[in-house]
N, C-alpha and C positions, 0 to 999 in steps of 0.2 A: 804202562808206568813209565815215568820220565826216568832216564838214566843219568847218573852224574857225568859231567863232562870231564874226562880224564885225558892226560897227554897220550898221543899216539904210541909213544914208548916211554914207560915209567922210568924215573930216576932211580938208579940202583946204587946203594951205598952200604958201607960196612955198618951192620947194626950189632951191637953188643948186647946180647941177650943174657939177663942175669940169673944166676941160681941164688935165690933170695929167701932168707928165713926172716920173717917180720921186716924189720927196717935194715937188717944186715945182708949185704951182698957177699956171699962166699967166693964166688968166682964168676967169670963171663966166658961165653963162647961167642965167636964172631961169625956171622954169616953175611953174604952179600944179598941184600933183600931190597926188592922194590916195595916201598911203603904206600899203602893206600888208606887214607884217613877218611872215614865216613862222617859227614857232618851230622850235627843234631837233627836237622831238618830231614835229612835222608834216613836217619835211624828211626825218627818218629813216623815216617811215611812207609817204612819197611822196604826201602829201596835196595835192589840187588846190584852191587857194583859191577861194571862191565870192565873186565880186566884185559888190557892189550897184551900182546905178545911179549914174552920176556926176552931180553937180550941173552946172548950166549954167555955173558959173564955173570949172570944172576943165579942164585940158589933158589929163589922163589919169591913169594910175597909175604909181606906182614900186613894183614887187614885189621885195622882197629875200629871198634864200635860197629862191627857188622850186626844188623838185627838178628837175633837169635833164631827167629822163625824162618830166616832165609838161609841158615846154615846148610840144609840139605840141598838147596838149589845151587849154592856155590860148589859144593862138593861134586854134585852131578855134572856140572858144567865144565869141570877140569879133572877128569878121571886119570890124566896123566900125572898129576901132582898129589902128594901125600898130605892129608890134613892133620894138624895138631892144634887143638884148642888151648891157648895159653891161659885164658881166664874167662869166666862168666860173670857178669855183674849187671846192676841196674845203672844206667847213665842218667844221673839226676840233673834236673834243670829246674829253674824258677821263672815262672811267668811275671813280667814286670807291668802287666796291665792292671788298671784300677789304682787303688791308693795303698800306701804303706800300711794303714789301719786295716784295710781289707786283707792284706798279705798276712799280718800278724794274727788276724782272726782265724786263719787256717791252721795255726799251731795249736797243739793242745794247751789247756790251761796251765799245766805243769811246765811245758817248754817256754810258754810266754813269760811265766814268773821267773824261771831260771835265767832267761836272757836278759830281762830287765834287772835282775839282781846283780848279774855280772857287770852290766853297764854302769850301775850305780856304785858298785865296789871299785871300779876303776876310777871314778871321780865325778863330781857333780856336773862338770862341763869337759867334754871330750875335745881334746886338741887334735884334730884331724885335718890334714891338707890334701886336697885332691888335684890331680893333674888331667888334662893340660891347663885347666882354668888358673892354676897357681903360678904359671909361668913356664920357663924352659923346662922340658922333661929331663934334661941333663942333671938338674938338681935332684929330681925324683929318683933317677938312676943311681946317682951317688949315695943317696940316703938309703935306698932300698938294698943296695949292694952292702952297705955297712951292717945291715941286719941280716941279710942272706948268708954272709960269711959265718954267722954264728950258729945257723940252724942245722938240725939233724939232716934235713933234706940235702944240704950242700956237703956236709961233713961225711954222711954215711952213704948217700945215694948218688952223689954227685949231680943233683938235681936242683941247684940253687938258681937264682936269677942270672942269666947269661951276662958275662963281663965282656969288656973290650969294645974297641971302636966300631965294629960291625954290628954288634947288639945295639949299641947306643944309636947309631945311624938308623937302623931299622925302627927303633922306638920313636925317633924323631920324625921319620917319614909317616908313621901311623898317626902321630899326634897332628901333623900338618893336614891330614885328611880327616880329622875328628874320629879316627878309628882305634882309639885306645883310651883307657882310663887307668889312673894309678892313684893309690891313697897311701899315706903314711900316718900312722898313730904315734903321737908323742906323749911322753909322760916326763914332766918337769923339764921340758926342752929336748929330751933325749928320744930318738927314734926307737921304737920298741917293736913295731909291726909294720909290714907293707903288704899291699895286694896289687898285682899287676894283671890287667884284663885287656888284651887286644879285642878287636871287633871284627866280625865278618858280617857285613850288612847290618841287620837290626839285632844281631846277636853278640853279646859280650861273652868272652871265653875266659873261664877261671884258669889262668896260665900259671901263676906263682903266688903263693901265700906263705908267709914266714913271719916268725917272732923270735924275739930275744929269749933264750930259755931261762935267763935270770929272772924274768918276769912271768914265768908260766903260771904261777898261782893266781895271777890277775886275768887269765884268759884273754890275752891281747889279741889273738887271731880271731876269736869269736866276736870280741867287741868291735874289732875293725870291720868284720864282714857285716855285722848288724848295721853299723853306720853307713857303710858303703851302700847297703840295699836301700836304706832310707833316702840316701841322696839320689840313687837312681830312680826311685818311684817319683821323687819330687821333680827330677829333671825331665822325665818322660821321653828321653831320646831313644832308648833301646826297648825291645820287645821281650827279649829272652836273656837269662843269665845261664849259660852252659857250664855245668860243673864237670864236664868231660869224662874221660874213661876212668874206670876204677870206683870203688865204693868207699865210704867212710862215714862216721857219725856226723861230722862237720857238713858234708854234702847233703846227707839225708835230712839234717835238722833244717837247712836253709832251702831245700828244694821244694817245689810244689808238684812235681810229677817226675816220671822216670820212664826210660825205654830199655827193655831187656836186650843186652848186647853181649857179644863175644869178641875176643881178639883172637885171630885165626892165623896160624902159620900155614902156608901152602908151599911145600918144597918139592924140588925135583928129587927123584929117587936115586941120587948119587950116594955112595956108601958114606963118605965123610959127612954129607948133610943129613942123611937119615940118622946116623950114629948121634949126631949133635941134637937133633930134633927129639929122638927117642929118650936121650939121657935127660933133657929138660922136661919132657912129658912125665917120666917116672919120678924125678926129683919133685916136681910140682904136686904129684899125687901123694908122695910120701910126706911132704910138708902138710898138705891138707888132712891127711889121716892123723898126723901127730897133733894138729890143732884140735880136731875133734876129740882126740883122746884125753887132752889136758883140760879142754874147756870145762869150767865149773868145778873141776876137781882140785886136789892138794898140790898138783904140779903146775896149776895155772900162774900162781905167784913166782915160782921158781923160773918159768918160761918168761915171764915179764921182766925179771931181773936180768936173764941172759940176753934179752934184746936190747938192753941199755947200752 
């Protein structure tokens, strides 16, 4: 089996691990971790990452999108480290082979009808601009940031589109290599949704999607994703659209396949590190239990209000 090529010594950085309920982060704990991101191609192939030796300053590893079937192998290969599973999920992706009509044919009749209804509701003619074909990505970044600043991802999770000269320089560097795509959806000349997707080879990566909450009833994020997929099929430049870690209705709706994955903490058995990891593990378990208890019951609406 081909192993991913990683650095001889992984880069260790302070990672803020959230204690999160829904979209709300209650607090964070910081550990110095070497992050290992498994690519979609590796996740599909069931590749086991080869982890280089940790530096003395590191508390352990954070491995994202590890193929679930390979979890026992990673645990067995590193008995000196303590494993903690942060989340299990299906990593959704969409094949961009074939035509857009073929892609839509894979949706259920109800899903197709719902998507087309949302597009019609938004307007007869969609006002969407795409980059880099529309010019300097600096304009895309400026417009996308104006939307991102209003989103719950940025306000509650601190996960909006990165700002500042370094983020813009990186975006411009990717655009110069034809290794990114960006879209803005306008309504009456006002930007209401954005989608940013950098590329790794033939794969576009779902990095940031956001919309102005004042227009939520028009489903601008869904409408923009629909139009972006239509353009990607017409362009024929990329083979896959990777919806990355985590699950969600949006990702399932637009995906054509998925890989079963886990996000794994592998930490050294130091008292401070283990205390933080155990606290996260027990908190996540309690949240999952609470979600199961309220789902479909009278407390579900109350829980939804508390998450706002």
